[in-house]
C-alpha positions as CSV (number, residue, x, y, z in Angstrom):
1,P,0.2,-0.4,-0.1
2,L,1.2,3.5,-1.0
3,D,0.1,4.9,2.5
4,M,3.6,2.6,4.0
5,V,6.5,5.0,1.4
6,D,7.5,8.1,3.6
7,T,9.3,9.4,0.9
8,C,9.1,8.3,-2.9
9,L,11.8,10.8,-5.2
10,C,13.7,8.7,-7.9
11,M,15.4,5.7,-8.6
12,G,18.3,4.9,-6.9
13,A,18.1,7.6,-4.7
14,G,16.0,5.9,-1.9
15,I,19.9,4.7,-0.5
16,D,20.9,8.0,0.3
17,I,17.8,9.4,1.7
18,A,17.4,6.6,4.1
19,Q,21.2,7.2,5.0
20,G,20.2,11.4,5.8
21,I,17.0,10.3,7.5
22,G,18.5,8.0,9.9
23,A,21.2,10.8,10.4
24,V,18.5,13.3,12.0
25,T,16.0,10.6,13.2
26,P,18.4,8.8,15.9
27,G,16.8,5.1,16.7
28,M,14.5,5.6,13.2
29,K,14.5,2.2,11.6
30,C,15.1,3.3,7.7
31,F,14.5,0.5,4.9
32,A,15.7,1.4,1.3
33,F,13.7,-0.4,-1.7
34,V,15.6,-0.7,-4.8
35,G,15.6,-3.1,-7.9
36,D,17.8,-5.3,-9.0
37,S,18.2,-3.3,-12.2
38,T,18.8,-0.3,-10.3
39,F,21.2,-1.7,-7.7
40,F,24.0,-2.4,-10.6
41,A,23.0,0.9,-11.7
42,S,23.2,3.2,-9.4
43,S,23.0,2.1,-5.7
44,I,26.5,0.0,-5.4
45,T,28.2,3.5,-4.3
46,G,25.4,4.1,-1.9
47,I,25.5,1.2,0.3
48,I,29.0,1.3,0.3
49,N,29.2,5.3,1.3
50,G,26.2,3.6,4.2
51,V,28.9,0.9,5.1
52,Y,31.5,3.1,5.9
53,N,29.5,5.8,7.4
54,Q,28.0,3.3,9.7
55,A,24.3,4.2,9.0
56,D,21.7,2.1,10.5
57,L,19.9,0.9,7.5
58,T,17.9,-1.9,5.6
59,V,18.3,-2.3,2.3
60,C,15.6,-4.2,0.5
61,I,16.5,-5.2,-3.2
62,L,13.3,-6.4,-4.9
63,D,15.0,-8.8,-7.6
64,N,12.6,-10.2,-10.6
65,S,16.2,-10.7,-12.6
66,T,15.1,-8.3,-14.8
67,T,14.8,-4.8,-15.9
68,A,11.0,-4.5,-16.6
69,M,10.7,-1.0,-16.1
70,T,12.3,0.0,-19.4
71,G,11.8,-3.1,-21.3
72,H,13.5,-6.1,-19.9
73,Q,16.8,-5.7,-21.0
74,P,19.1,-7.6,-19.6
75,H,21.4,-6.6,-16.7
76,P,25.0,-7.7,-14.8
77,G,22.5,-10.4,-13.0
78,T,21.0,-11.9,-15.6
79,G,23.7,-13.6,-17.1
80,H,23.1,-12.8,-20.6
81,T,24.0,-9.8,-22.7
82,M,22.3,-7.4,-24.8
83,M,23.3,-9.2,-28.0
84,G,22.3,-12.7,-26.4
85,Q,25.7,-13.8,-24.9
86,I,25.7,-16.3,-22.2
87,V,28.1,-14.9,-19.6
88,D,29.0,-15.2,-15.5
89,K,26.3,-13.4,-13.6
90,V,27.2,-11.1,-11.0
91,S,25.7,-12.2,-7.5
92,I,23.5,-9.3,-6.0
93,E,24.3,-11.2,-2.5
94,E,28.0,-11.5,-3.1
95,T,28.3,-8.0,-4.0
96,L,26.7,-6.9,-1.2
97,K,28.8,-8.8,1.3
98,G,32.0,-8.1,-1.0
99,I,31.5,-4.0,0.3
100,G,30.9,-4.5,3.7
101,V,27.0,-5.9,4.5
102,K,27.3,-8.7,6.6
103,T,24.3,-9.5,7.3
104,V,22.4,-11.0,3.5
105,R,19.0,-12.5,3.2
106,T,17.5,-14.2,0.2
107,V,13.8,-14.8,0.8
108,D,10.2,-15.8,-2.1
109,P,8.6,-12.5,-1.1
110,L,5.7,-15.0,-2.3
111,D,6.1,-16.8,0.7
112,L,5.0,-14.2,3.0
113,S,5.7,-15.8,6.9
114,S,9.6,-16.0,6.0
115,S,9.7,-12.5,4.3
116,I,8.3,-11.0,7.6
117,A,10.3,-13.1,9.7
118,A,13.3,-12.4,8.2
119,V,12.7,-9.0,8.1
120,K,12.2,-8.6,11.3
121,E,15.3,-10.4,12.5
122,V,17.5,-8.2,9.7
123,A,16.4,-5.1,10.8
124,A,17.1,-5.5,14.6
125,K,20.5,-5.7,13.9
126,P,23.1,-2.6,13.5
127,G,24.0,-1.2,11.0
128,V,23.8,-1.7,6.9
129,K,22.1,-4.9,6.4
130,A,20.1,-6.3,3.3
131,I,17.2,-8.4,2.1
132,I,17.2,-9.9,-1.4
133,F,13.4,-10.3,-2.5
134,K,14.0,-12.4,-5.3
135,S,11.0,-13.9,-7.6
136,P,10.8,-14.6,-11.1
137,C,9.1,-11.4,-13.0
138,I,5.0,-12.5,-14.1
139,A,5.7,-10.9,-17.1
140,I,8.7,-13.5,-18.0
141,V,6.8,-16.4,-16.2
142,K,3.4,-16.8,-16.9
143,P,0.8,-17.3,-13.9
144,L,0.1,-21.0,-13.2
145,G,-3.6,-19.9,-11.5
146,K,-5.8,-17.8,-10.4
147,A,-7.6,-16.7,-7.0
148,E,-11.3,-16.4,-6.6
149,V,-12.9,-15.0,-3.4
150,L,-15.3,-17.5,-1.7
151,Q,-18.4,-15.0,-1.4
152,D,-19.9,-17.4,1.4
153,A,-16.6,-17.4,3.6
154,C,-15.8,-13.8,3.0
155,R,-16.4,-10.8,5.7
156,K,-16.1,-7.8,4.2
157,C,-13.6,-7.0,6.4
158,K,-11.4,-5.7,3.3
159,K,-7.9,-6.7,5.1
160,C,-6.8,-8.1,1.7
161,I,-7.3,-4.9,0.0
162,R,-6.1,-3.0,3.0
163,E,-2.9,-4.5,3.3
164,I,-1.5,-5.4,0.0
165,G,-3.4,-2.6,-2.2
166,C,-3.2,-5.6,-5.1
167,P,-4.6,-4.0,-8.6
168,G,-6.5,-7.6,-9.0
169,I,-8.7,-7.0,-5.5
170,V,-11.7,-4.9,-6.4
171,V,-14.8,-4.3,-4.4
172,E,-17.9,-4.6,-6.7
173,D,-21.8,-4.6,-5.7
174,G,-20.4,-4.3,-2.2
175,K,-18.9,-7.6,-2.7
176,I,-14.6,-8.7,-3.0
177,M,-13.9,-9.7,-6.4
178,V,-10.9,-11.1,-8.2
179,D,-10.0,-9.6,-11.3
180,A,-8.7,-12.3,-13.5
181,S,-7.0,-10.0,-15.9
182,Q,-4.8,-8.5,-13.2
183,C,-4.3,-11.7,-11.0
184,T,-1.1,-13.6,-11.3
185,G,-2.2,-16.1,-8.5
186,C,1.2,-15.2,-6.0
187,G,-2.0,-16.2,-3.1
188,I,-0.9,-13.8,-1.1
189,C,-4.1,-12.6,-0.9
190,A,-5.4,-16.2,0.3
191,D,-2.4,-16.0,2.8
192,I,-3.5,-13.1,4.7
193,C,-7.2,-13.6,4.8
194,P,-8.5,-14.4,8.3
195,F,-11.3,-16.4,7.7
196,D,-9.7,-18.5,4.6
197,A,-12.2,-16.8,2.3
198,I,-10.0,-16.6,-1.0
199,A,-8.3,-19.5,-2.7
200,V,-6.1,-19.8,-5.6
201,T,-7.4,-22.4,-8.0
202,S,-5.2,-24.6,-10.6
203,F,-2.1,-23.2,-9.3
204,E,1.3,-25.3,-9.2
205,K,4.8,-24.7,-7.2
206,R,6.9,-22.3,-10.2
207,E,10.4,-21.5,-10.2
208,G,11.7,-19.7,-7.8
209,S,8.1,-19.8,-5.9
210,A,7.7,-21.3,-2.3
211,K,4.2,-21.6,-3.8
């Protein structure tokens, strides 16, 4: 949901903004989010600066193994070049450790309970630390299932809408519905529903997912 974001400025700027906020607001837990392609393009230097200046910062890297924002072109972490050459992947985890980040965790963002546990564990540690949320881009790995709201079980509490802000969950004629054209079958809505009122049908484990 958009209301969890305090500052949204521009690509790659979050690393340094979080350091600045942490410096002027001691004790505040600061998180900076960046995609995998932007990590390579503009974030490594900011993370080095944070390590050097002993910032208290959690870097969240959203790794979908492509440059989804600007056309799916490859980057150093994809293992191939624009000309189609197969090359060695540059590991985000090893890069982080190489520049001095001692705590690095890689989790599947579709495994909600494991992701929450990882965030709590990592954020509690001092200094610069990182969580890599790794899951394939839905434009590359097609969905294998769709979510459906079980109307008899739904209590219309709207937790699914408030807590994840998914564009595929809508209200129609007072009912909570899933827009099938927007649903990727990730299953997060089913995980958070307190009444087991959302089911994911015809969904099989896809590569890179814990579901």
